[in-house]
N, C-alpha and C positions, 0 to 999 in steps of 0.2 A: 378321383384321387385317392389313391391308397400307398402306406408303405410299400417297398418293395418286399416283395414274400411273402404278402397277405395272403393269409388261407380264404379271405374274402374272393381275391382277384378271381379264380376259375367260376366261382358259382356266379360274378356278376357278368363276367363274360359269356356263360353259359345264357344269361338272361336275354343278350344281345346289347350288353351296355359297355359302351367304351371305358376303358380304365387307364389313367394316367399314374404313373407311378412318383414318387417321392419321397425323400425320408421324414418329411416332418416331424423333425427332432428339434426343432429350435423355436422358442418364442415367438422370434421375429427374425425371419430367415430372408434376406434379399433375394437369396436366389430361390427359394419356393416363393417368394411373393411375385417376382418375374414371370414365373410360371403362370400363375395363376392369373395374372393381369393381362400376360399374352393369350391365354387362353378366352378369356372372357371377351376381348375385343376382336380376336379372329373367329370368334363362333356366334357372334353376337348373344351372348348367355342372358337370359333374362332373370333367372334365380340362382342364386348362389346359396347352398342350404350347409353349414357348418355344424358338425357332431361334436366337437370336442374343443378344447381352450386352445390347442395349437394350431386346429384349423380355424379356429375364429380369429385370433391375433392376426395371422398371417393374409387370411381371405378377406375377412372386413377391411382389412388396410388396402390389401391389394385392388379392393374394388372401388376405393376412393377416386371420383371422377368418371366413372362409367355408370353406364343405365341400368347394371345388375340390381335388384332386389336383394338383400341379405337377409338369410333368417339363420338364426344361432339356437342350440338345444341346451337346455336346462335337465339335469337331473337329479340334483338335490337342493336341500334348504341350506341357508346359512352361509359363512366365508365370502359374502359380499359386503362393502363399505363403500360409501361414497369419497372416503378419505385415503382408500388405498388407490394410488395411482396406477398400480398395474391392471385393477380389475377395468380402467378404459381402454384395455386391449381386449378386453372378453366381454361380459356382462353388459357393461355400458359402454361400448366402444360407440361411438357418435354415429357409424355408419351402418349401423343396424336398423332394419326396418320391423323384424317381429322376431321374439323369442318364443321358442315351443318349449313348453314346461311341462314335465313329468306327471304332474300331480296339481291339483289346486293349490294346495300347501304352499308348493314350489313357486307356482304365479303368485300366490300372494304375498310371500315372503320377498319377491325380487320386485314386486310392484312398491315396495315401500321404499325402494332405493332407485328405480330407473326415474330419470329426469323427464319432464313433459309427459308425453301422453302414456299413461299407465296402462291404456291396453294393447300396447307393444309387445307385453309377455301376456300368454295364451297358453290354455292347456290342452294338450292333445294325450289322451292315454295311450300306452303302449301297448298293442295288439298282440294277443298269443290265439292259435289256431288248435282247434282240439286235435286234429290230425299229426300234431307235433307231440302227443301225448298218449301214443297207442302202445306202447312197450309194457311187458310183463313187469311187476315189481322187481327190484333188486333182489339179488340171491345174498340174505345175509348170513348165510349159514358158519362163514367162517368168524363171525363177531361172537366171542362169549356171553352172548345174553342170557337172562334166565328165562324159563319157561314159560309162557304165556303171559308175557309182561307187556305192559301198555309200552308203547314206544314213541318217544319224540326226538324231532330231529332239528339241529339247527346248522346254517351253514355259517363256520364259525372261522373269524382270525383274531388276530391279537390286537387289532384296531380298538382303542377302549370304547370307542361308540357304538361299535357292534353288541356290545353289553354281554359278553360272555362270561364275565365276572358276576353279572347281575343274575345269569341263568343258574351260575354254581351256588352263588346265594341262596338262590330259590330252591335248590334240588338240596341243600343241606336243611332246610325247613321243613321238607317234606317228612310226615310220618315214616319212622324206621321200617316198619311192615310193609310199606306199600311196593306193590311189583312193577318198578317203572324203569327203562333202560333210556339212556339218553346217549344220543347220536351224535356228533360233532364232525361233519363232512368238511374237509379242508383243514381240519386241524392236525399238525404234522404230531403222529403219536412220539416220534424221537425229540422232539422238543423240551427242554426241560422247562419252558415258560407254560407250554400247554399242561404237562404233568404237576405243575406246583398249582396250575388253575383246578384241575382235576381234586387234588387233594382238599382244593379250597371246596368243596361240593359236600364232604364230609362222608359222602358214600362212592369213593374211587371205583370199586368194583361195580358200580350202577352206571359209568361213564365211559364211553368207549371214543377214541379219536381215531377216526377210520383215514386220517391224510387226504389227499387231493382225490377225488373222484369225477371221472369223465359222465359218470350215470347219477350225478347228485337227485335230479327230478325223480326217477326211478327207487333210490331210497328214500324220498320222501313218501312215495307211494307206498313204501313197505312199512311205514310208520302209521301209527294212528292220529298223531298231529304234529303240527311244526310251529315252531318258537321263533319270533325275533323279537328281542330284547334290548334295540338301538335305545341307546341315550339321547341322540338327538342328530339332524342332520340326516334325516331319512328323503328317499325318494320315493318310486314305485318299486319296491322291492320284487324282482323275478323270481325269487325261491319261494317266495308266498303263492304268485300266479302259478308259478309250476305245481305246487303241492297240491291245490286248489283244483286246478284242472284235472288233475288226479282223485279228486273228491276227498282230498283231506285235509280238513280245518286247521285253522291257524290262531295262535296266540300272538298279539303283537302288542308291543306299546305305541301309546299317543305321540306319535311324533312325527313329523313329515306327512308324507302321503299313506301311512300305514292306514288311520283311519277311513282313508275312502278305500282302502283295497278291502277293509272287514267291516262288515256292518256287526257292532257289536250286539250279540246275543241272538243273531240271526244266521249268520254263516261263520262265526267265530268268536273271539273274545278280546275286546281293547282293555289295556290294564295302563296306569300310570307310568312313565317312565322312570328307571332307577328306583323303583319298589318291589325288592326283591318277594316281599311278605304276598303283593297283590300277584305277581307272578305265580308264586307257590298256589296260593288260593285258585287261581285260573286253571291251573294245571289237575291239581285236584277234583277241581268240578269235572273237567273231563273223565278224568280217571274214574271216579265213582258213578257217573253219567253215560255208559259206552252208547245208549240210544241216543243221548243228547248231541254225542261227538259225532256219530253217524247221520243224523239229522245234521248237524252244522256243514258236514262235509258234502251232503247232497245240495244245500243250499249255497254253497261255497262254489261249487261246479257249476251252476247255474248261473250265479252272479258273473263269474269270469266271461261264460259263454255270451251272455247278453252285455255286459258293461264293457268288458275288455278284450272284445274280439278283434281281430285284425282289420276287417272291414271299417270299423267305425274310426280306426286310427288314419286309414287310408283317405275316407271320405273329408276327415276335417283337415288333415295336411293339403290336400287337394283345395279345399275351400281358402285355406290362407293362400296358397299360391296364386288362383284366381283373384282373390280382393285385391292382391298386391299388384296385379296384371292391371288392373281396372283402376286403380287410382294414382 
């Protein structure tokens, strides 16, 4: 089931998958629940897999009284409380049989709140395929960077928990003579808030807001390292997996699933969250030792291929489906 006009529809139909359209725009919609319930019963559906909160609240409720096993998806830590009535429409919905979490940190966080069987929450890493990352690095010739600079990138927005302010404070702490350029992918160069954030770095000529880019993975591929200074509530960051798939190492904060993505001192560097000095020190470590940076990049690509490939995600999801159908 997809929203009308979803870009996924042609892709799914090309794979021979039947697609039903529904607005999916209300937390509880009698019309949506009726469509789902009718389809479950008419087609003898065994498993209902729900990938966001609106799908969960409508789908799990629609499945009450049917034989369908119900699976939800959880992509980040935090924002779950047994004392929040609305959470019983999503992650603590009594009709859920399993909750597939994107990282062990997410699973462990959710297990603190789940009633009864804690094994209802399980981890399945999102799979990435190397065939997705064969494009050439992005052409950044139009960006006013410094010659032979060490380039780091961040997929940035103004949500405080993404830690853009932490990175800017870290840049301010870097030595004045270090030749580093910082690329902010997704940061609107026309935004006053972004410009104020760039001034906060103390090195505005070194920080470049690139705006929205369709080629964010290729931008990462054109860099020496990527950073993810999230302060809280992280899942399994796609931007890090994309960069690692191109052999580019990451510096991440130790929150959510970040430390599962990056093996500290092997494929990249893990720093404490909300500590600009630790982030600045990590950046300088890679800046001053390009051989180490390259070594981390090679190891990071190998780790993605071995641990975060598509097949492991398919296999584990299928295993969950089969276990539900035999219980």
